[in-house]
N, C-alpha and C positions, 0 to 999 in steps of 0.2 A: 238378109242382113249380111251374111258371110260374103255373098257375091259382090255386094256393093262395096264392102271394105276392101276386097282384093282388087276391084277395079280402080279404086282410089290409089292403092299401092302401085298398080301398073302404070298409072299416069305419072306418078312421081319418079318411078324408075326409068321411064322412057327418056328422060333427059340424059345428057352425056355424063359418064362416070369419070370423075377426076381422081387422080392418084393423090391422096391427101394423108398427111401425118401431122403430128402436133405442131402448132405454130403457123400453119398454112391456111387455116379456115377459122370461122367464128363458131360460137356456141361449143367450145371445147369441153364444157362441163358435162355434156351428154355422154362422154366416154369415161367419166369417173366411176370408181367402184360403187356398186349399188347397195351392198350389204356387208356385214362382218363375215358372212360365209364366203362370199365371193372374194373378199379381200384376203382371207386366210388361204384360199386356193390359188393364190398368185395374182389376184387383182382383176382377173377377167375369166369368166366361165360361162359357157352356153349349154352345158350338159347336165344341169340340175333339173330334175323332173320329179317332184314329189309335192309335199304340202306347202312349200315355200313360194308365196306369190311374187316375191321380189325377183325371182329368177326370170320371170316373164318380161321384166323391163329390158333385159338384154336379148332375150330370145323368146318371142311370142309363141313359137310352136310348142313350147313345153307347158303351156296352159292345159291343165287337166282337172278332173273332178276331185282329186285330193285337196285342191286349193279352195274348195267351196267353203265360204264363210271364214276364210283365214285372213287376218289383218296383220300386216307387218310394218313396223316403224323402225327406222335406222338412223343413227346420228354419228357424225364424225367431227372431231375438232382437228381440222387438217393443218397443214403447214402455215406458219406466219399468221396465226389466229383466224384463218379462213374456216368457216363452218359450213357444212353441207349435210344433206340427209335425203332419205327417200321414204315414201310411204306407199303401200300397195294393198289392194283388196280384190278378191275374186268371189264371184257368186254364180252358182249353178241355177240357171233359169228353169230348165226342165231337161229331161233326158233327150228330147229331140233337138232343142236349140243348143244346149251345151253350156259352157262356162264363159262368162264375160269377165274381163279383167280391167282394172284401172290403176294407174300409178302416178305418182308425182315425184319429181326430182328438183331439188332447189339448192342454191348455193348463195352464201352471203359473204362478200369479200371484205366486209367491215367498213370502217370510217377512215378517211385519209385527210391529211392537211393539204389544202390547196394553195398553190403559189403561181403567180404569173411569171413571164419570162425574165422579169427584172428581180425576181425573188421576193416580191411583196406578197403577203398572205391574202388569199381570196376567199377564205372560209373552208369549212369542211365539205367533203363530198363522199358519197358511198356508192356501192355497186352490188347488184344481185341479179340472179337469173333463175328462171323456173320453167319446167316443162311438164305438161299434163299428157298422159298417154292413155289410150283406150285400145285394148287388145282382144283378139279372138283367135281360137285355133280350131282346126277342122281335121278329122281323121279321114284320109282318103279311103273310100269304101273297099273292103276286102283286102286291106293291106296293113302293114305296120308303120306306115308313113303318116306323119302329121305335118300340116302346114299352118302357119300362123302369121298374123300381121298386127302391128301396132301403128296407130295414127297418133301423131304428137303435135301439140300446139306449144310454141316456145315463146317466152317473153323475156327480154333482157333490158336492164337499165344500168348504164355505166355513167355515173355523174349526171350530166344533163342530156345524155344521148340515150335514146330508146330504140328497140328493134323488136319486130315480131317475125316469127318464122313458122313454117309448116314442114313436117318431116314424117317419115315412116320407116318401119323395120319390117323385113320380110324374112321369115325363118322356116326351116324344114328340119324335121327330126325323124330318125328311124329308131324305133324302140323294139328290141327283141327280148321279150321277157324271159325266155328260156335260158338265155345266157346272161341276163342282167346287163344287157349292152345298150348303150345309147350313142348314136352318131348324129351330129347336128351341124348345120351350116346356117349362117345368118348374114344378111346385108343390112347394115344399120345406118340410120340418119340420111336416108335419101330424100332430098327435098330442096327447099330454097328459102331465102328470106322473103317475107311479104313486104316488110318495110325495113330499109337499111338504117344504120346509125346516122349516116350522112347521105351523100349522093351515090356512093359506090356500093353495089351489091357484092356480098362476099359468099363464098361457098361454105357449105356445111361439112362437118368432119365425117364424111362417109367412110365406112369401115366394113371390111369383109373378114369374117372369122369362121373357122372350122374347129370342131371338137369331137372327141370320143372319150367315153368313160365306161367302166365296167367294174362290177364287184368280183373280186378274186374268188374263185371257187373254193369253198370250205374255209374261207377266211373273212372276217368282218372288216374288209378294207375295200373301198372304192377308189380307183385311180382315175385321174382326169388328165387328158392331154389336149392342149388347146394351141391352135395356130392363129395368131392375130395379125391384123394389118396385111392381109393377103392382097389387097388392092394395089399395094406398092411393094415390089421386091426389095429395092435398095433402101432400107431404113437405117442402116449403119452410116456413120459419118466420121470424118477425120476430126480428132480432138488435138488441136495444135499444142495444148498444154502437155501432151504426152509424147510430143516429138522428141527425138534424141539427136545429139550431134556427135559425130565421130571425131577422132583425133585430127583429121584433116579439115575439120570445120564443116563437113557436109551434113546437111540436115536429113535425118532418116524419118520420113513422115509416118505418123501413126494412122495408116490406112487399114481399116478392117478388111479382112479377107472374106472369101466365100463362106467358110464355115462360121465365122463370127457373125456375118450378116444373117445366115440361115438360122442360127440359134436365137437371134433376137426376135424371131417370130414365135418362139416356143415358150409356153407356160406349163408348168407341171403342178399337179395337186394330188393330195392324198386325204381321204376321209376315213378315220378309224371308227368303227361301230356306227356306220351311216344310217342304220335303220333302228337304232335304239334311242333311249331318252337322253343319253350322254354321248357326245361326239367330240373327237379331237381332230383338228384339221391343220394341214401343213401345205405350204406352197413355195414355188420358186419361179421368179420372173427373170428370164435371162436379159431382156432388154433393159429393165430397170437396174439390174445388177451392173451392166456395162456402162450405162449412161450416167449413173449416180454414184458409182464407187469413187473413193478418194485414192489417188495414186499412192502406192507404197504404204497403205494402211489396210488393215483388215476391218472393213466396215460392215460386213454382212448385208450389204445392199442387195435387195431382191428377195430376201427371205421374209416369210410371213407365217404366222401361226395363230390358231385360235381354238375356241371350244364353245360348246353350247350344252345347256342342261334344261330339261323339261320338268316343270312342276304342274301336274294336272293339265290344264289347258293353256298354260303359258310356257313359252320357251325363251330363255335368255341366251344371248350370244355375245361373245367378245373376241376381238382379234387385235393382235399387235403386228404392225407391218414396219419393216425397217427399210429406210431409203438410203441412208449412209450414217456415218458416226455422228453427224450433227443433226439428223432429222429422222423422226419416226412419228407414227400416228396410231391412235387407238380408235377402234370402231366398236360401237355398241348397237345391239339390235334386240327387238322385242317382237315375238310372234304370238298372236292371241287367237285361239280357236273360239269363234263366236257362236258355234252351234250349241 
């Protein structure tokens, strides 16, 4: 089973790798936050490896036996009345085969009023997308390395246009229990459209991420350091609204420098009491902070925080993420131990 899945991944990764970032590819919902925990840690994390099956949606190499019979359901009322959520479940077949994982990610864009080019109403229309994933991880014999893969089937309907796609994630993790250390890397959304919305085929939002996390010795704190969008170095761009004009009328362009661009790849996260029934989580996303901050205002864009509490076999999670002074989102999650 494992060999067949990894062969499928290899075929998908064999096609050219395009440098992609938001707005240049389709199925962008695949890179949205998958859970309140991930949202609290800065919006993207690949170094969560414990009971939480939602973590495997972003990095399949973290699938492990602690996820056995764990069901996770998450929901977000996003910006402008957009709703999306995830659900995931893992099951241990046996000690030889290991753990199988499945997950679903959906987004509902709501209902819109339709008009033609003359301004005449044409009726309502809606849009929604969904992705089903199936994952598996394998421990490389006599090592602390784990490799994993997700196969994803994607369906999208935007007004009268529909599209189907196929994608895969390939991840690797190094787990050193003696130091409570996890180092991980993942290539996400490698694949293509099976049927385009119209005649033109579009690329998928391929992404390469690296991460490292560790529990601080003698302290109940786990720190997370994530580098996102490594498939493209220049992700910073000029914001003409922040250009300045000197006394001679010369325009001083707001061109981000090397440090600014480098920091936009960085996401920081902290988990307090990570192994107890009550957790507090904080995160900071540099790219979100720079791209969504409002000039000359303290908007706290990029900050996120959340908590979780466990009641017997149920764990509740909540996160509040700030985008700017005009926009924020709440994330809700439920994890159930079905054993």
